[in-house]
C-alpha positions, -999 to 999 in steps of 0.1 A, spaced: 0 0 0 10 36 -5 15 42 32 41 14 33 63 31 7 69 66 20 101 83 10 118 115 22 97 133 -5 65 118 9 75 127 44 82 162 33 49 164 16 31 152 48 49 178 69 39 205 44 3 195 45 3 195 83 18 230 83 -8 242 59 -35 228 81 -20 245 111 -18 278 92 -55 275 82 -64 267 118 -44 297 131 -59 320 105 -94 309 114 -89 318 150 -81 353 138 -114 355 118 -135 383 133 -167 364 126 -179 330 114 -213 323 99 -237 307 124 -247 279 100 -226 278 69 -238 260 39 -214 230 39 -217 198 18 -197 166 19 -189 144 -11 -165 115 -18 -153 122 -54 -126 95 -54 -128 61 -37 -100 36 -40 -93 2 -22 -75 17 8 -81 55 3 -112 77 4 -110 113 -7 -136 136 8 -145 170 -4 -161 197 18 -177 225 -2 -193 258 8 -212 284 -12 -194 310 10 -158 318 0 -152 348 22 -152 333 57 -134 307 77 -153 274 83 -144 250 111 -155 214 109 -152 179 122 -154 148 100 -162 114 115 -162 79 100 -186 56 117 -183 77 149 -145 78 147 -130 112 142 -111 115 110 -102 152 111 -110 184 129 -98 215 111 -108 247 93 -106 261 58 -111 293 38 -125 294 3 -152 273 -14 -138 238 -8 -112 217 7 -101 181 1 -91 156 28 -80 120 26 -86 90 47 -59 63 43 -70 40 72 -98 22 54 -100 -14 42 -109 -28 8 -145 -37 -1 -159 -21 30 -188 4 34 -182 35 55 -204 64 64 -188 98 69 -205 127 87 -196 163 86 -204 188 114 -198 225 115 -179 237 146 -187 271 160 -167 285 190 -154 250 196 -189 236 198 -201 209 174 -234 220 158 -263 197 152 -265 203 114 -248 174 96 -239 162 62 -232 126 54 -220 103 26 -217 66 24 -191 49 3 -179 14 -4 -142 10 -11 -131 -9 -42 -124 -46 -38 -90 -62 -45 -91 -72 -81 -86 -107 -93 -52 -115 -110 -59 -151 -120 -51 -149 -157 -46 -178 -181 -19 -171 -206 -12 -179 -243 17 -168 -265 13 -165 -303 41 -163 -329 39 -150 -365 65 -149 -392 93 -172 -400 107 -156 -432 126 -126 -418 124 -103 -388 88 -97 -379 72 -76 -351 39 -64 -337 40 -28 -326 4 -19 -317 -27 -37 -303 -62 -27 -294 -88 -48 -276 -125 -44 -285 -135 -74 -264 -121 -108 -257 -132 -121 -291 -123 -91 -311 -87 -78 -311 -66 -60 -337 -28 -60 -337 -5 -43 -363 31 -43 -374 49 -63 -400 47 -101 -404 68 -119 -430 58 -155 -436 74 -180 -460 61 -179 -496 77 -210 -511 66 -204 -547 74 -167 -545 40 -159 -559 35 -129 -537 63 -106 -549 91 -129 -559 111 -126 -527 100 -158 -510 82 -138 -482 46 -130 -479 40 -97 -461 11 -89 -437 7 -57 -416 -21 -68 -392 -36 -98 -375 -72 -100 -361 -84 -123 -333 -120 -135 -337 -122 -156 -305 -109 -187 -322 -78 -178 -342 -56 -150 -355 -62 -141 -391 -34 -123 -410 -44 -92 -429 -28 -71 -456 -42 -36 -451 -35 -14 -482 -67 4 -494 -61 22 -527 -43 44 -534 -20 32 -506 6 6 -513 18 -20 -488 34 -6 -457 41 -18 -422 18 -3 -395 28 11 -361 -4 20 -343 -40 8 -340 -70 20 -320 -104 5 -320 -133 28 -312 -158 0 -316 -162 -31 -336 -173 -9 -365 -146 18 -364 -109 10 -361 -80 34 -369 -45 21 -379 -15 39 -394 22 46 -396 26 80 -414 -10 85 -422 -41 66 -410 -64 41 -425 -100 36 -412 -120 4 -409 -156 14 -412 -183 -13 -415 -157 -40 -424 -141 -19 -452 -106 -3 -449 -103 31 -465 -73 54 -471 -71 88 -455 -54 106 -484 -58 142 -471 -38 136 -440 -10 162 -434 27 152 -434 37 146 -397 63 118 -396 62 85 -378 29 78 -359 34 65 -324 -1 63 -310 -38 70 -316 -67 78 -292 -103 85 -300 -137 84 -283 -156 89 -316 -149 94 -353 -155 131 -348 -128 133 -320 -97 114 -330 -60 122 -321 -28 110 -338 6 117 -322 40 115 -339 77 113 -330 81 148 -344 59 163 -317 30 169 -341 -5 162 -329 -32 158 -356 -69 160 -348 -98 147 -369 -132 162 -363 -151 140 -387 -146 163 -416 -109 173 -419 -75 167 -403 -58 196 -386 -23 199 -371 -29 212 -335 -10 240 -320 19 222 -303 54 236 -303 69 212 -277 93 195 -302 89 162 -283 89 126 -293 53 119 -283 48 83 -272 14 77 -256 -20 95 -258 -51 88 -238 -82 107 -227 -119 108 -221 -148 132 -227 -133 158 -204 -95 159 -211 -67 143 -232 -31 137 -220 0 128 -239 35 119 -229 68 128 -247 104 135 -243 131 154 -262 153 133 -284 183 156 -278 180 163 -241 167 145 -210 136 168 -208 102 149 -206 67 163 -203 31 155 -197 8 176 -219 -29 182 -212 -55 193 -237 -86 209 -222 -107 235 -238 -88 246 -269 -50 243 -263 -23 219 -252 -5 229 -220 25 214 -202 12 198 -169 45 183 -156 82 185 -166 111 164 -159 148 172 -165 162 139 -153 155 106 -169 157 87 -136 140 115 -116 149 133 -84 120 132 -59 138 155 -35 133 183 -61 99 170 -73 113 157 -105 94 125 -113 116 112 -140 108 105 -176 70 102 -182 65 68 -198 27 64 -202 -7 77 -192 -41 61 -186 -71 84 -181 -99 73 -158 -129 92 -145 -114 122 -127 -78 109 -126 -48 105 -149 -27 75 -140 8 82 -151 39 60 -150 73 75 -147 109 63 -144 109 72 -107 73 63 -98 52 32 -103 21 54 -104 16 91 -103 -21 99 -96 -32 133 -109 -67 142 -99 -73 166 -127 -106 180 -115 -91 191 -82 -55 196 -93 -40 173 -66 -13 146 -67 -7 113 -50 17 86 -60 31 51 -54 69 47 -54 87 23 -77 100 5 -46 64 -9 -42 69 -29 -74 90 -60 -81 108 -39 -108 144 -28 -104 138 1 -127 105 16 -138 122 30 -169 117 -4 -185 79 2 -185 65 9 -220 28 13 -211 3 15 -183 -33 5 -188 -63 -9 -169 -99 -6 -159 -99 13 -125 -78 23 -95 -77 -13 -84 -71 -30 -117 -40 -18 -136 -11 -32 -155 25 -21 -162 40 -35 -193 78 -37 -198 100 -39 -228 113 -73 -216 79 -89 -216 69 -85 -179 33 -78 -171 29 -63 -136 -6 -62 -122 -18 -38 -95 -49 -50 -76 -54 -19 -56 -32 -31 -27 1 -44 -42 20 -52 -74 27 -86 -87 44 -100 -118 15 -120 -133 34 -129 -164 71 -129 -173 82 -138 -208 116 -148 -193 138 -145 -224 164 -119 -232 160 -123 -270 128 -102 -272 115 -66 -273 80 -56 -266 64 -23 -277 28 -19 -265 2 -33 -242 -35 -31 -238 -58 -41 -208 -95 -40 -211 -121 -58 -189 -107 -93 -184 -83 -94 -214 -46 -84 -215 -24 -82 -246 13 -74 -249 29 -73 -283 64 -72 -297 91 -94 -312 109 -125 -299 136 -145 -317 127 -127 -349 90 -136 -347 61 -112 -342 48 -121 -308 15 -116 -290 10 -125 -253 -27 -128 -243 -40 -132 -208 -77 -140 -201 -92 -137 -166 
């Protein structure tokens, strides 16, 4: 658990929070007046397995409000705050347990009768009982799978380049038959050669399935699977090598490139977005509220998390040290991001998980020492379903599952002659793709 992995940085952060609470309390004692019955409300915006975040809000932003919060008659916190709201955290709860929190206003050190309450149930520890299969494709020359997207357990797309033997050289006279995608239908993987006219054959680097009817794939420009027909996107701007795709609808699709270019499709046209970061953008993810992308400079150690909200991309976090320096709040190179409801889960070289609660602009994190990994810089992707059901994927073929309480290597390819590029985790299906011994390789786990 997070509380078991405190560092000097975490201790410093705790001290700072305590000092702030003391300052608030002192300032409130100096308030000339307090409202008799302030309009206070209590919500629980974020609930994890072992953490409950509580938000106290008020319509009055001008006065100091003193309060006491209890959990099932146990006092959690007695403090004060200015402004419209304050966020407090309870890290003494158990998984899969219901709690009722009550809020009382305190006036002149007397607890008032007016109360607010909220009942929550913490998340359960997720199951990590996966059954694993490994699939190999190729056999003619070096083959690799570079991207994968899960629609459901019986519908998975993976892309790259797969060269299979062509004994009679009927394909192109080289003795190798080339494919750039494979599709899983629940029974077998079917090779695909995606090259809708006027495109000619090319390997593919990225794939993202919006649904079973709409799938993006691409390398320098995208192709779109719509109602079982692949079509070429010929009006796509020149942007370089595509690294990732994210979309929540055809009318809201994003494509990121190693050049730092971000292209957006609104259902009518493709536009290069205003981004002058000059970063090698690696991973993009989002939801209906926000979109985040990670990237780093190819010439320096600088790394950034960018956030798109409203109408522009802005730098959210910066790192100037690949391995990070938590003493100076440098989290290390930003490796990947997964956006959930109200929170961006970020993996860095120095942290297993950086939790950014974007609606309230607060940060929490889990140190890399909580994982079985020696170095989080080997992580290529983070993905999952919720706070309590996440996976870290590494370049060496390790799949590390976080069940809300601890990390465990639930699969290890266990071979040095391999390189993996991308992972996906949706519902009860996990996929990790790459190359091993010259073969395109897909690791699939089913829970």
